[in-house]
N, C-alpha and C positions, 0 to 999 in steps of 0.2 A: 504494500500500500504506500502511496506517495506521502510526502511530508507537506504540512501546511505551515505557512509562514505569514507573519504580519507584513504589511506593505513595507515598513522600514527594514525588516529583516531581509526582504527580497533585495532591496537596494543595497544594503550592507553586503550581502552575499555576492551580488554582482560586482561590486567594487573590489572585493577581495579576490576576484577571479577564481571562484570556487571550482574545485575539480569536477563537481557534478553540477553543471550550469542549469539555471532555470530555463526550461524549454517553453513554458506557457504559464499563465496565471488565470485562475478561474475568477472572472469578474463579478460584478454585482447585478442585482435586479434593477436597482435605481439608475436611471439614465445619468444623473448628475455624478454619481460615484464612478460609473463606467467611463464617463468622459475624463474625469480626473485621472483615473488609473491609466487609461489609454494615452493621455497626454504625457504622463510621467514615463511610461514604459516604451512608448513609440520610438524615441531616440535610441533606446537600448535594443530595439528590434525584438522585443519579447511579446508574443501574441497574447491577447487578452480574450478569453472565451467567456462571453456573457450568456447567461441562460434566461434573461428576462428583459434586458434593455432593448427598447424598440424605437428610440429616437432616430429619425431619418438623418440627423446630423452625423451620426456615426458611420454613415455610408460614404462620407467625404474622405477618400483615401489619401488626399494630400495632407489633410489635418490630422486624421486618425489612420495611419497606415496598417496597424496591426490587429484591430478588433475582429473577432470571429463571433458570430451569433448562432444561437440554436433556435431563435425565433426571427420572423421577418420584421422589417421596420414598419412603423405606423403607416408610412407612405405606401408600402406594398400591401398592407392589410386593407387600406382604404380603396386601393385600385381593385383588389379582388372582390370586395363587397360591392363596389359600384358596378363591376362587370356582371356579377350575379344578379343584382337588382335590375339592370338593364335587360338582361336576357330573359328574366321572368316577369316582364311587364304584362 
C-alpha cells in the first residue's frame, strides 16, 4: 500500500531528491484546493489526480499542466445535459 503525505511533506521530499520520487498526488474534491495543489505541483511536473473537482478552469493546460480527473468538468456535464434535452424534445 502507498504512503500518504501532507502537502508540505511532499514538497520537502521532492526537495530532498528522495530515492522513491512522488509519481502523483491524489487531489481534492474542492475545486479551490485542487487549483492550489495543481499550481504548486505543476512546476514540479507531479500529476494531481482529482476525484471530484469539476471546475472547467482546470482544463487550461497552460495554467494547470498536470491535473488528471476521474470526473468530467462542469462544462462537459452541461454540454451532455443540453444534448440530451435537445434530443428528447
